N, C-alpha and C positions, 0 to 999 in steps of 0.2 A: 829296613827300619821296623822290626817286628814290635818293639816296645811302643814306639810312636804310633804305629798303626793300631795297636791295642787301645791306647789312650783315646785317640780320635774316634775309634769305633764305639767306645763306651759313651763318648760325648755326643756324637752325631748319628751313630748307627744303632744297631740292635744291641743285645746283651751277649757277653762272652759266655762260654760254656761254664767257666769257673764261677761266674756270678750267678748263673742259673742254679748250679748245685748248691751254692751258699744260701740261696733264697728258698730252696725247697722245704727245709724244716720250718722256716718262718711261715710259708704258705700253708703248711699243714696245721700249724698252730692257729692261724687265722681262720682256717676252715672248720675249726672245732675239734681239734685233736685232744688227746688225753691231757696235755699240758696247757691247754687254752685257759686264759684267765676268765673270770666271770665277766658278764656283759657290762655290769655297772662300773668295772674298772678298765674299760676300754680306753684306748689312747685318745686324748683330746688335743687337737692342734692348738699351737700357740696363737695368741691374737696377732692380727696382721700389723706389721710394722709400717706405718704410713710414711716414715722417712727413708725407707729403703727403696732403691731403684731396682725394679724387677726387669731382668733381661732374659730373653729366650735362650735355650741351650745352644742354638746354632749361631749365636752372636759372635762376632769376630774377637771380642775380648776373651772368650772361652777358648778359641784357637790359640791365642797367645799364651793363655794359662797352660794349655796342653804342651806347648813347646817348652815352657819353663819346667814343667813336671818332668819332661824327658831329660833335661839337663840336671836339675837339682834333686830329683827323686821324690821330693815331698814339697808341697806348697798349699797353703790354705786357700780355699775357694775365694773368688772375688766377692767383696762386700762393698757396695757403693751406697753408703748411708750418709745423708745430709743431716747429721745430728750428732750430739754428744751423748755420753753414757747417761743413763737415768740418774736423776738427782741433781744434775747440772743445768744451769740456765741455757735453754736452747737458743741458738742464734737466729733461727727462722721460726716465724709463726705458722700456724696450720694453713692459713690462707696463702702464705708465701711458698710453702712446701710444694704444693701442687704445681705452681708455675715453674719453680726452679727445677723440679724433677724432670719436667718436659725439656727444659733447656739443657740439663745435664745429660739426658739421653742423647740428644743431638750431638753434643760436644764429645761424649765418650765414643759414640758410634763413628764419628768422623776421625777421631784420633786413632782408634783401634784399627779401623779399616786401612788407614795409611801405614800403620805399623805392620799389619799383616802383609800388605803388598810388598814391603821391603824385607821382612824377616823370613817369609816362607818362600823357598825356592820354587820356581815355576816348573822345573823338571827334577826328577829324582836324582839324576846324575849331577845336577848343579851343586856346587859347594855351599855349605851353610855360611851366610854372611856373619860378620862380627859387628855387633851394634851395642853402643853404650846404653846404660839405663836412661830412660826418657822420662823427664819430669814435666807433667802437664799441669797447668794452673787453671782452675775454674773460678771465675769471678761471678758472684751472684748479681742480679740486676740491681743497679744502684751502687755497686762496688762496696757493699758494707761487710762482706765476708769473702775470704779467699780460701779455696780448697785445693789440695794437692793430690794428684793421682800419679803414681809412678809405675811405668812399665819396666819389667826386668830387662837386663842385658841379654843379648843373643850371642851365642858362640862364646868367644873369649872377650867380649866387650866389658867395659868398665862398670863395676858395681856402683850402687848409689852411695854418695858421700855428701858431706855438708857443702862442698864447693858446687856440686851440681844443683843442689836445692837452692842455694843462694843465687846462683846465676839465673835460674828460671824465675825466681821471684823478682830479681832486678829487671829482667827482660819484660815482665808484666807490670813493672812499676809498683810492685807491692812493697811499701816501705813503712807503713804505719800499722800499729797494733799487732806486731808479729808475736806469734806464740812460740817464744824462744825455747821453752822446755820441749814442746812437741817437735820442733824442727831439729833440735840437738839429738833427740832420742830416735828419730826416724831411721837413720842409717843402720842402727843396730837392732831395730825392731824385727820380730819374726814376720809381722804382717805388713812390712814396708811396701810390698808390691801388691797391686790390684786392690788396694784399700784407699778410701778417702780419708784425708787428714785435714783438720782445720788449721790452716797456716797463719791466718791473720784475721783479726776481727776489728772492725771500725767502731766508732762511737756514734750511735744514731742521734739525730737532733731531738731535743726536748721542746715540743711545741708549747706555746704559752696558753694561758687559761683566759677564757672570756670573762668579762666583767658580769656582774649580776646585781640584782635588786633584792633587798631584804625589807619586806613590808612591816611597818609598825601598826597599820590599820588594815582592816579587812577590805578586800576588793569587792566582795559580794556579801550583802547583808541578808541574813536568813530571816524571812518574814514568817516565822512559824510561832504559833501560840502554844503554850503548855497549860494543861488542865491538871489541877491538884486532885488529891484523893476525895475531896468533897464536890468534885465536878464544877469547880469555879475557875474563872480565868481572871488574872490580874492584867488588865489592859494598860496599866501604867508602866509595866516592865518589859515592853516589847523592844525597847532600845533601838529604835529605827534611826536615831540621830547619833552619829559618832562625833562628839564634841572635840574640838582641838583649840588650843591656845596659840596666839601669834608667837612665832619663833619655835614652836614644837616640831620635832622631827616626825615626818610622815613616813619616810622610808630611807634606808641606808643604801648608798651607791658603792658597791664593791668594785674597786678598780681592776682593770685587766692586767695580766702578767705577760711580760715579754718572754719569748722563747730563747733557748740556748742552742747555738749551732752545733752540728755534729761534724765528724771527720770520716772520710772513706779510708779504705786500706791503701789507697793510692795517695793519701795525704791531702785530698781535696776537701774543702769546706762544704758542708751541706747546710743550706739556709733553713732556719726554723721559722714556723709561722707564729706571729705575735697574736695574742688574744684580742678578740674584738671588744671594744669598750662598750659598756652597758649604756642603753638609751634611757635616760631618766624619764619616768612617767610624769612629766611636768605639765600641769594644767593651770587653770585660772587660780590666781591668788596663792601661788606657790613659787618658790625659787630655790636654787642651789646655794649651799653655804660657800664660804670663801675657797675652801680646798676641794669642792665638788664631791664630797663624800656623803652628803645627806641632802634630802629634799625637805624643806621646811615650809611651814605655813606663814604667809605674810599678814594674815589677820585671823582673828578668832571666829569660829563658825563650825560648820559641819563638813566632815571629810566624806567625799564620794568619789568612786572610781567610775569613770565614764569615758567612752571613746579612747581607750588605752592610756588614760592619764588620770592622776589624782587631781582633784580640784576641791577648793574650799569654798563652800557656799555660806554666805552670812546667815546667821540665825537671829531672828527677831524674837527676843525674850520679853513677854508681857507678864509682869508679876501678878496682875489681877485679872479682871474680866474685860471683855470687849464690850464697852458701853459708851455712855456719853463722855466719859473721861478719855477715851482713846479714839472714838469714831471708827469708821470703817478701816479695815486693814487691807492694803495692797502691797505685796512685798515680793521682790525678786530673789527668793531664797526660801529657807525653812522658817516656820513660825511655831513657837511654843507658847501656848496660852495656859497660864497656871490657874485661871478661874473659868468662867463661863463665857459663852457667846450669847449675848442677850437678844431678845426679840427686836426685829427691825434692823439689825446690823449685818454687815457682810465681812467675810474674811476670804481673801483671794491670795494664793501664794503659788509660785512656780514650783517650789520644792514640797517637802513633807509638812504636814500640819498636825500638831499634837495638842489636844484640849484635855486638861486634867479634870474639868468639871462637866457641865452639860451644854448642849446646844439647844436653844429655844427656837422660836419661829424666826430663824435667821437663814442667811445664805453662806455656805462654806464651799469653796472651790480649791482643790489641792492638785497641783501638777504631779505630785508623787503619791505617797501614802497618806491616809488620814486615820488618826487614832483618837477616839473619843472615849475617855476612861469611864465616864458615868453613863451617858446616853444622850439621845435626841428626843425632845418633846416638841414636836413641830406644830401642833394645833392646826394642821392642814395648810401651813404656810411656809414650812422649812423646805429648803432645796439643798441637797447635798450632791456635789459632783466630784468624782475622784478618778484620776487618770490611771492609778495603779490599784492598790488594795485598800479596803476599808475594814478597820477593826473597831467595833463599837459594842458597848455593854447591852444596850437595848435601843429600839427605835419605835416611835409612836407617831402616827399621822404626819408623814413627811414623804417627799418625793426624792428618790435616791437613784443616781446614775453612777455605775462603777464599771470601769473598763476591764478590770481583771477579776478579783475574787472579793467576796464579802463574808466576814466572820462575825457572828453576833450571838447573844444569848436569847434574844426575843425580838420579834417583828410583829407589830400590831397596827393593822390598817395602814400599811405603807404601800406605795407604788415603787417597786424596785425594778431597775433595768440593769442587768449584770451580764457582761460578756464571758464570765467564767463560771464559778461555782458559788452558790449561796448556801452557807452552812450555819445551822443553829442547833448544835449538839451539846454545847456546854450550858451549865446552869439549868434554867427552865427549858431551854431548847425549843421554844414555841414560835410557830408562825400562825398567826390568827388574823383573818380578814385581809382586805386589800388585794393587790395583784403583784405576784412575784414572777418576774420574767428573767430566766437564766438561760444562757446559751447552751450549757452542758448539763448541769446537775443542781438539784435542790435537795438538801439533806437536813432533816430536823427530827427531834425527838417527838414532837407533837405538831400535827398539821390540822388546822381548823379548831373547833371547840365543841363541847357537848351541846351548846345552844344551836348548833348547825349554822353558824354564821358563814356567809359565802366567802370562800378563800380560793382565789384563782391562782393556779400554778401553770405557767407557760414555759415550754422548753424548746430550744432550738432557735435558729435565726440569728439576727444581729440586734439584740436589745438596746445596747448603748447607742448605736447609730440610729436606730429607729426613734429613740427618745430625743436625740439631737436634731433629727429632721423635724419632728413635731415642734421642738422649741424654735427652730428657724421659721417654720410656717407661722407660728403664733407671733413671732417678732415682726415678720413681714405684714401680717394682718394689722397689727397695731400701727405700723408705719403707713399703710395704705389709708387707714382711718384718719390718722393724724394729717396726712397729706390732703384728704378731702376737706377736712375742717379748715385747714390753712388756706386752701384755694378759695373758700367762701369769704375770707377776710378781704377788706379793701386793699387796693394797691398801696404798697409802702416798701421802703428799703428793708424793713424788718421782715415783711412777708416774703420778699424775694430771697433774702438770706436763709430764712427758715426752710423754704421749699428746696433750695439748693442743698441744704444739709440733709433733708429727708431723702432726696434723690440719691445722694452719695451713700447714705446708710442702706438704702434699698439695693444699690449695686453691690455693696459689700455682702449683704445677705444672699443675694443671688449667686455670687461667686462661691460663697461658702457652701450653698446648697448644691451647686454643680460639682464641686470637688467631692462633697460627701456622697453624692449619687455614684460617682465613678468608683470611689473606695468601696461602697456597698456592693457594687456589681462584681468587683474583684473578689471580695471576701465571700460573697454568695457562691461564686464559682469554685472557690477553694473548699467550701463546706459541703459541696455536693458529694464528695467521695467518702464522707463520714458514714459509718455504719449506724443502723437503727439503735443499737444498744448504747450509743454514745450519749443519748438523751434519757435521763431517768430521774424519778423522784424516789428518795429513800426516806421512809418514815417509821418511827417507832410506833406511833398511833396516828392513823388518818381517820378523821371524823366525817360523818355525813355533812354535805354542804360544800365539800371540797370539789372543785372542778379542775381537771387536769387536761391540758391541751399540748399536743405535740404536732407541729405542722398544721395540717388540716383535720387531724383526728382529735376527738374530744371524748372525755370520760367523766361522768358525774358520779361521785361516790355516794351510795345510798345507805351504807351500813358501816359500822365501826370496823376498821381493819388494823391489825397489829403486826409489827415487824414485816412490813411489806415493801415491795419495789414495784413501781409503775414504769413501764418502758414500752417502746414501740416494737411490735412483733407482727410482721406481715402486713404492715400498714394499719394495724389496729392497736390501741392502747390496752395492754394487759396489766392487771393489778395482781401481783403474785406475793 
C-alpha cells in the first residue's frame, strides 16, 4: 500500500522527498532571497479560534482521515468547531466553551479510537473491513444543544444519508429544536465527514427578575453648607428635614417577575428561577398600600432612613418662640421653631432641631442635628448639646457639646467640646476668647484678637465624653449636698421619700458614669493609632494670646502669624 504509507508518513512521520523539494523555494524566500517580501509585510497568523478543538497530529481521528483519503483521493481536514459562522448567535457562551471542549475531546477520542480499532487491519494481509458511515451525537451539558460528527464509511460501506442521521438522533432522544435545513443538506455536503454540525438547539429558560425599590426620598441627607460669593452662609436652607404628608408615597415597590421554562433538545422542560420579591423598607409610621406597590406615610412628619428602613418621625412645628406661651419643649421627634428660644427655657428633642431665630440663655438638646439660623447669645448661661452636627450663625458666651462637627461664622468666649472638626471659615470666621476643644481639627479665618485676649485651642482626646463626665460629677455633687441637707431635717414621711429619691438618682448617675468610663477606655485605645498630623489648627491669622495644646504639649503664640498650621511634630507643637 504505497499511497497509504505515503499519507500516514506525512501525518505521523517525517517529510517525503517531494514535499522537501516543494518547500526549498519557500525556505529560500524566507531566508532573504531575491524575491523575499519586505519585513513589514511578513505573514501574520490569524487570531486563535477559541471554539475550535485542537487535536495533535497523532490523534486517531487523523488516522481515520488518512484511510478516507486513500479511498476518496481528496477530503478536507477535520474541523471540530463548537460554534456557528460569524454573525450568527452562538449557542454556547465563552464560559461554556471551555468546559464543553474538554468534554468533546474525551467523546471524540473515545469514538475515533473504537473506530480505528475496527477499521484498521491488524496485519497487512488482513482484508479491509466494510463499515457504514457512523453518526455520533454529542450532547452538551444540560442537553441544550446537539452536535453531529460523522465518520466516513470504510471499504464498500454505506455512505451518509438522511436515514442514518435520523436514526442516530432518535437513538439519542434528540427530538426538539431540530435544525432541519442543516440535517437535510448534510448528506450532500462536501464537508459532511470529520466536521461538527449543529443538529438541534433547545430553548434556554428565561429567569425572572428580582423586585426592587424606587425611592422618592433620599436615604442619606447631605449635611453640607454652601458659601456664596460674598462668603456668607444661609443657615436656613440646610434642609435637614424631609417633610412628608400623611398618605404620601415614600418609595415604590417594583414587583418581581416570574421566569419562563426552557426545553432541552430531548424535549425535557428546564425549570426557570422566579425573581425574588423586594423587601419593603418599612419602618415606624409607614405602611404598604392595598396592592403592595408603594410604601406610604401614615402621618405627617419627617422622613428618615435608619436601620435599613424608612420611618416617619413626627415634626413639632412651633410658629412663634419658645417662651411662656409654650413652656419647655420635650419631644420624641423633630422640632421646628420659627421664632427664638427665650432665656430660662429648654428644648429637648430626640430628632433634629431647627431654630429660625436666636437662642438666648436657654438649654437646647438635640438627638440629631441642630440648626440655629441667627445665633446663640448665651450670657454665660446657655447650654447646647448636639448628638450629631451643629450649624449656627454665631455663638457668644455659652457652653457647647457636639458629638460630630461644628460649623459657624463666629465663636466669642465659648466653651466648646467637639469630637470632630470646629470650622469658622465663612463670614467673619472668627474664634475669639474662650476654650475650643476639638478631637481632630480647628479651622478659622481669625484666631484670637488684636487685644491679645486669651484663646485656648485644645486638640485630641475625647472632648464630648470629657464634658459629659464633668456634667455627671457636677450632678452627683449637687445630689450629695442635697442629701446632706435632707438628712438634717426631722424624721418624717416626706424626708424618707426624699432620701429614697435622691439615692435612686445617685445610683443612676453612678451607672451612667461607669458606662461612660468604659466607652472612653475603648475610644482612647482606638485613637492611639492615629498619626500626629491628625490634630491641627488651621488659621488665616493667629494673634498673640492664643494658647495651643495637643496632648501634653503646649505652645503660646507671641506674635501675629498668617496662613499658618499648628500641628504635632516629634512630640512638639510646630507653627508653620
